[in-house]
C-alpha positions as CSV (number, residue, x, y, z in Angstrom):
1,X,-34.1,-3.0,113.2
2,X,-35.9,-5.8,111.4
3,X,-37.2,-5.0,107.9
4,X,-40.8,-5.6,109.0
5,X,-40.4,-2.9,111.6
6,X,-38.6,-0.5,109.2
7,X,-41.5,-0.9,106.7
8,X,-44.1,-0.1,109.4
9,X,-42.1,2.9,110.6
10,X,-41.9,4.2,107.1
11,X,-45.6,3.7,106.5
12,X,-46.5,5.6,109.7
13,X,-44.1,8.4,108.8
14,X,-45.7,8.6,105.4
15,X,-49.0,9.3,107.1
16,X,-47.4,12.3,108.9
17,X,-46.3,10.7,112.2
18,X,-42.9,12.0,113.6
19,X,-40.1,9.4,113.5
20,X,-39.8,8.8,117.2
21,X,-43.5,8.3,117.6
22,X,-43.7,6.1,114.5
23,X,-40.9,3.9,115.9
24,X,-42.6,3.6,119.3
25,X,-46.0,2.7,117.7
26,X,-44.5,0.2,115.2
27,X,-42.6,-1.5,118.0
28,X,-45.6,-1.6,120.3
29,X,-47.9,-3.0,117.5
30,X,-45.4,-5.6,116.4
31,X,-44.9,-6.8,120.0
32,X,-48.6,-6.9,120.5
33,X,-49.1,-9.0,117.4
34,X,-46.4,-11.4,118.5
35,X,-43.9,-10.5,115.7
36,X,-41.4,-9.0,118.1
37,X,-40.3,-10.3,121.5
38,X,-41.7,-8.1,124.4
39,X,-39.5,-5.3,125.4
40,X,-37.1,-5.9,122.4
41,X,-36.8,-5.4,118.7
42,X,-35.9,-9.1,118.2
43,X,-38.1,-11.1,115.9
44,X,-40.1,-14.1,117.2
45,X,-40.4,-17.2,115.0
46,X,-43.8,-15.8,113.9
47,X,-42.2,-12.5,113.1
48,X,-39.4,-14.1,111.1
49,X,-42.0,-16.0,109.1
50,X,-44.1,-12.9,108.4
51,X,-41.0,-10.9,107.5
52,X,-40.0,-13.6,105.0
53,X,-43.4,-13.3,103.4
54,X,-42.7,-9.8,102.2
55,X,-45.3,-7.0,102.0
56,X,-47.3,-8.8,99.3
57,X,-47.5,-12.1,101.2
58,X,-48.6,-10.3,104.4
59,X,-51.3,-8.3,102.5
60,X,-52.7,-11.5,100.9
61,X,-52.5,-13.3,104.3
62,X,-54.5,-10.5,106.0
63,X,-57.2,-10.6,103.3
64,X,-57.4,-14.4,103.4
65,X,-57.8,-14.5,107.1
66,X,-60.6,-11.9,107.0
67,X,-62.5,-13.6,104.2
68,X,-61.9,-17.3,104.6
69,X,-60.4,-17.6,101.1
70,X,-56.9,-18.8,100.3
71,X,-54.0,-16.3,100.1
72,X,-53.4,-17.6,96.5
73,X,-56.9,-16.3,95.6
74,X,-55.7,-12.7,96.0
75,X,-53.8,-10.2,93.9
76,X,-51.5,-7.7,95.6
77,X,-51.8,-3.9,94.9
78,X,-48.4,-2.5,95.6
79,X,-49.5,1.1,95.5
80,X,-52.1,0.6,98.3
81,X,-50.4,-2.3,100.1
82,X,-53.7,-4.2,99.9
83,X,-54.9,-7.5,98.3
84,X,-58.0,-8.0,96.1
85,X,-59.8,-11.2,95.2
86,X,-58.8,-12.2,91.7
87,X,-61.5,-12.1,89.1
88,X,-62.4,-15.1,87.0
89,X,-62.4,-13.1,83.7
90,X,-60.6,-14.9,81.0
91,X,-61.2,-18.3,82.5
92,X,-63.6,-21.0,81.4
93,X,-65.9,-21.0,78.4
94,X,-66.4,-17.6,76.9
95,X,-69.0,-18.8,74.5
96,X,-67.1,-17.6,71.4
97,X,-64.2,-18.5,69.2
């Protein structure tokens, strides 16, 4: 099973879904998104690229696509598997010495 699929199955099970159902839902969603070949658990080229990104890269990519910002503008929250726009604090002229 590809790591991207293992992670999604684990997330669904963490939300209380039984393992067989979590496996079926994860497989279906990854096939629908084009990350797995239809009817298989084989990665497509897109799926291989997303798997290589890791969880942080995928979270930043999702946030960037939704907002129009660049993925590098985001900071990853490992506990929530989400990305937040970085703040500008500490940059530029603070007005003091």
